[in-house]
Every structure is written in C-alpha cells, then in structure tokens.
N, C-alpha and C positions, 0 to 999 in steps of 0.2 A: 392610350393605355396612360394611366396617371403615373406620376413621378416616383411615388412610394412602390408601386408596384413593379416599376422598371428596375428599381434599385434592388428589390428583393429577388427578381429574376436575375439580375446580374451577379448578385451574391452568390445564388445557388450554381450558377453556371461555372463559377470559379472551381477549379480543381481543389480536392481536400488538400490541405497544408500549403495553399498559396500564399497564405499569410504565414510566412516562413518562421517556424519555431527556432529559437537561437541555440538553445542547449539541449543536450541529450534527454535530460529530465523533462523539458518541455514537451519535446516530440514523443517520449514514451507516455507521458501523461495524456496528450491528445490522442494518440493511437489506442490506449487503453480505454479512455472514454467513448471513443467512436466505436471499437470493436470488442471490446472485452478482453478477458485473459487469453493467452496463448496466440495472439494475432502476431503474425510475422510482418515486420517492417524494415525498411533500409534506412539508415541515417550515416551520412558521410561515406558510402560506399561499403559499410557493413551491414549485415543482417542480423536482426534481433527479434525476440519475441516478447510479448507483454506479460511476462510473468514477474511478481515482486519475488524478492530474495526469499522470502518465507514460503511462498508456494513451492519454489524450487526444492527448498528444503523438505516439505512435505511429499514431494514426489519420491523421496527414497524409499527403499523398500519396506514396507510396512511390518516391521518386527517390534517386538517388545523394546529391545535396546534402542532402536532409533526413535520410538515413540517417546520413551522416558527422557532420552537426550532432548529432544525438541521441546518437551513440556519443562523440563529445567532451564534450558536457555530462555524460554519465554518468561518464565517466572522470574530469572535472573533480570531481564530487561524491565519488567515489570516493577520489580523492587528498586530498580535504578530510577525509574520514572518517579516512583513514590517518594524516594530520597530527595529528590529536587522539586517535589511538590506538584506534580504534573501527572498524577497517576489518573487514568481515565477509568471511567466505570466498568466497562466490558471485559478487558483483559483478565482480571481476577475471576469473573464468571466463566470465561472460556475455558481458563485453566483447569477450574473445578470440574467442568464438564469433561474435558480432556482426561483427567484423572479417573473420573467414572467409567469413561469409554475404555480406558487403559485396563481397569479392574475387570471389565467384561471381556476383555480380550479383543476388542474391536480396534486394533492398531492404526488402521488407515483413518478411521473417525477421530481417534485421539491425536493424530498428526494434523489432521486438517483444523481442528479447533485450536491446538496449540500454535500454528502457524497463523491463524487468525489473531490470537492473542498477542504474538510477538510482533506481528505488523502494527496493531493498534499502540503496543507499547513504544515501537520505534517511532511512530508518527507523534506521539505524546512527547517524546524527547524532541523530537524536531520543533515541535510547537514551543517547548520551552526555550530553545535556543533561539528561535525567531523573536520570541517576546522579549528575552534578554537583550538581543541585539537592537531591538527597536522601541524599548519601553518609554523612552524619553519624548517620542512622537505623541504620546497619550497624555502627557503633561500639558496643561493649558500654559500659555506664555502670559 
C-alpha cells in the first residue's frame, strides 16, 4: 500500500473530533458542518443542539405578533450592519420576502425568512469586528 493511501486510511480511521476543537464555537461549527441543524452533541459534559440562535427564535409559535417581532429585530440588525458599512446583500431581500409572507398570513415562512436575514446580518457584524481587529495585517510592510 502506498504511503499516501495509508495516511488517508489512518485519517479516516480516527474518530470524529479526534483533532480536539478548543472552543464551544469550534465544536458547534464542526458538528453543524458534519450533521446539519438540530444535531445533538456533547461538549464539556453538557448536551447541546446545532441550532443557531435565530433558528431557535423562528421555532416560536407562528403568530403574527411573533413574525412581526422577528422581522423587526432582523431589520434592526441589518440597519446596524449598514451603519458600520458591512451590510450584506441578502438580508434586505429576505426581510422583504418575510414581509410579503406576513401580509399573506404565512407566519412560519415569514419567521424563517426573518431568521435567515437576522443570521446573515449577525455574521456581517462579526465580519466587521474581525476586519477591524486585524486590518493591519493587510497593510504591506
């Protein structure tokens, strides 16, 4: 057996998570990537599920009031990301679609779209913070 093939077999034989992730975020992201949303995993003796906070918000009872609240909070976060110059393209589109679904009385669909918009707005703000913290690395010496 060739050396490269042996290394591949050895890597595949390692249990999932053998290269220990150090933080909850790393473990969560790894489990989410491997198993998708809703997967149950254990970290430091506690059990968690791979749902983003916005997905949990969208699991609330699908009422008009809950849909309106989620749409408003998503739009507020979108506006916050726009204010710092990091608004992504899709959140505004998802919010518009959520408002249309709300007008049609499809509250769960509206909440799902608003949750998607809010998630992307949150990630855009995280991107802005990361860039602000490390911009100097992009400057040539």
